[in-house]
C-alpha positions, 0 to 999 in steps of 0.5 A: 467552830470546833473541829471534831474530826479524829486526829491523824494517827501518830507515826513512830518517831523517825530516827536520824537514819530514817531521815538520812535515808529519806534525804538521800534516797527518796522519790522526791529527791530523785525526781527533783535531781532528774528534772533539774538535770533534764532542764540543765542538759536541755538548755545547754544543748539548746544554747550550743545550737544557737538558742542562747537567750533561752532560760528555764522559764521560757522552756516551761512556757513553751510546754504549754503553748499550743501549736496553733497558739494559746492565749496568755490567760490560758497559759497562766492558768495552766501554769498557775502563775499570773498573766503578768508573769506569762506576759513578761516571758512572752515579751522576752520570747517575742524579742528573741524571735520565737513567738508572736502575738496575733489576733485570735481567729475565733475572737478578734478582740483577743490575742493569741501567742504562737510560734514564728518560723524561728520558733518552729525551728527551735522546737524542731531542735528541742525535739532532736535534743530530747531524742539525744537525752532519751538515748543517754537515759536508755544507755543507762537504764535500757530502752524498755525501762525508759519506755516504762519510765515515760509511761509511768511519768505520763500516768502520774502527771495525768492522774495528778493533773500536771502539765498541759491539761488536754481537757482545758483550752490551752489552745485558746478555744473553749473546751466542752468542759468550759462550755458546760460550766458557762451554761450552768453558770448562766441564768435561764432566759 
């Protein structure tokens, strides 16, 4: 089948100067560098508080772990990675003492991953580290601009559906959207 849609308009050729400007001052570059600094600074401080076994992948998983617990399949779906990859990270976090696997209170056939007491203490340390990083950033750009940055990033993440999606069942329990989709998929009886 032939694609009959119009070709996108051609953009003017980019000069070397345009490309250099993009490489040095693009939103993408700043976002990547800031994100990498945030992860590196967070982990360095977590290590200094005694959480020496944590890696960036662990921190990313914990962003998606609901406080009451989450199923591995839900975390994997939220992160767009395999259940095996999440299972391996969970195994590592279990060995470190931060999480445990327990029966899902809503479905005894399933397991959920939840924080242990040590994991809850680590998350309290993470919140304190976050407060210190926020203070460092506020020292650079001011408290008002920090709140604007936080709000703008939250809006972007929400609208692009990034991060823990509050409308999905990261908690391990089906959401209303999941129930509706299941109802539509099931034949009438």
